[in-house]
C-alpha angles and dihedrals in degrees: 000000000000090000092054093049091047092048090050092051093048090048092050094047097045103038116013104042098049091044093051090049090053093047096047099042136059126218122293096242121068115257093026111111134182122231098236094189091058093048093047093050090046089053090047093052092045092052091045089056089052091048093050091047092051090046091051092051093047094047090047090053090050092051090048092050092049093049094042098049101036118128095242093058108118092218093053111110125187116249120244090261092052093046093052094041093236110139 
């Protein structure tokens, strides 16, 4: 759980906060403007890359768990409760 919270904080600090500052603010010097559409779409694509990466890792973990703990796995041993038949 600590890893998830830490990862979320790092993600927020490195990606979300600087992007929101760019989207909400204009340049420091007068007459210099930011193209908000470009920044918003850049933020969208950056966060979509993060979402697809997280989804890939999660789905990979699910596939690994299914293959690792399937009944036909030769290394799978019944637990003491399963061996005795006591549920």
